[in-house]
C-alpha positions, 0 to 999 in steps of 0.5 A, a space after each residue: 481501530 474504530 476510534 483512530 479511523 474516525 479521528 483520521 477522517 475528521 483530521 482529513 476534513 479539517 486539513 487545508 488542501 496544501 497544509 505545511 508540515 511542522 518540520 521542527 519535530 524530531 525523534 531520537 534515533 540510535 545514529 542521528 535524530 530523525 526529522 521531516 527532512 531526513 526521514 526517508 533516507 535515515 538509515 534506521 528507517 531504511 532498514 525497517 523499510 527493507 525488512 517490510 519489503 522482504 516480508 512482502 516478497 517472502 513466498 514461504 510465509 503462510 497465512 491464517 485467516 479469520 473472517 467476521 460479519 459486519 453487524 453494526 452501524 459503525 466500522 466493523 472488523 471483517 478480516 484478520 490475517 497472520 503470516 507465519 514461517 515454518 517455525 510458527 513465527 509471525 512476521 506480518 499481521 493484517 486487519 481489515 475493517 469496513 463500514 456497512 455500506 463499504 464507503 469507509 475502510 481501514 487496513 492495518 499491517 503490522 510487521 515483526 522481526 525474527 525476535 517477534 518485535 514490532 518494527 513497522 505499522 502501516 495503516 490506510 484509512 479510506 472514505 469514498 467521495 471525501 475531499 481527502 478520502 485516503 490517508 496513510 499512517 506509517 509508524 516505525 519502531 526500533 529493536 527495543 520496541 520504542 517508536 522512533 518515527 511516525 508520519 502520515 500522508 494524504 495519498 491522493 495529493 502525495 503530501 506527507 505531514 506530521 500528526 498533531 496526536 500520535 497514533 496508538 493503533 498498533 499491535 505488539 502481540 499478533 497471536 493474542 490479537 488474532 485469537 481474541 474474540 471479535 465483536 461480530 460473529 465469525 464466518 466459517 465454512 463455504 461462506 468464509 471461502 466466498 467472503 475471501 473472494 477470487 484468487 489470481 490465476 497462475 499460469 507461470 510460477 516463474 513469472 509470479 516469483 518475478 512479480 512479487 516484491 518491489 519494482 521500479 515503475 515509470 511513465 516516459 513523460 515523467 522520467 526514465 532516470 528517476 523512477 517511482 516504485 510498484 509493489 506486488 503482494 500476495 494477499 491470500 492468493 490474490 496478487 495486489 499491485 500499487 505503484 506511483 511515480 512523481 515528477 521531480 520538484 523544480 523540473 517541468 514535470 513537478 506536479 505530474 504523476 502516474 499511479 496504478 492501483 488494483 489486482 493482478 487476475 492472471 499471470 502468464 509467462 511474459 504477461 500479467 493481466 491487471 484489473 484496476 486504475 491507472 491514473 496519470 497527470 502530465 503537464 503537456 497532455 490533456 491540458 494537465 488534467 488527470 487521465 484515468 484508465 480503468 478495467 482490465 489491462 495487459 502488461 507484457 514483456 517484449 523480446 529481451 526487455 526488462 520490464 512489463 509494459 502496459 499494452 493499451 498505450 493510446 492515451 484516452 484523453 489526448 493524442 499521445 502514446 504512453 509507456 507505463 512500465 513495471 521493471 524487473 
């Protein structure tokens, strides 16, 4: 993980702001070649994405966690979490690494099918304050274990690109990786519980079940016809939510976006309390500059409507009312 993380950051620093992707590369799928132009809609990629979404939404999976100290100057693996079903099969394996100052981080998720075969790896490497401070890697594998596609993304600019060097940073044997010795001492007992941090306060299990998984996500200024998506995941009792909607290319709102990134600290019958950042950029609001809301925000269902709407609607950067919605 450490080698790939520093390679990713070096690559980020070297990339221009609007790099063109080498779209000539293609990978051989079972049905048709996978290319930069067709990968998002390719049936094999979609099948793997559906598997990943189903696993994230599966409330029956039970996590086992190991926590480690940060004991060196470089990146340190600080957490391993393996999610198993009631038969002991691993479906999801997550690792987290941090620098001693928390300025750099790396989170990797490996997804497995019912036969224990690796099907998908998703890695997020972050460096605070860097020009291209967040990069995502997505690796897709077929049922034989062959990698069929790999693509990276500069998350802040929503730009996908193909890496010059393929990543080898994935885990095919999660049980062995979870059990192996770490380079830093393991944290146990109360110190482990403290390190795992807070959990979401659940006041309605029905509402929690509704929240988990993938949802349509929108800001009315961008579109109510072409939605983005928001995904809610349970990470050891703390619900995380990540969402984004982008303006369609060739329209007035090309380049506009809304995103939300953070945790859900409380779930009520018709509300949830989000803690994090909601960022939007709309061409005709605040002179097209990014506008950021940070802190605790309530999203609520009103009447029979099929969405949670952010309640602090007044735009803090301009005279506008924003409807940020998470649908169910």
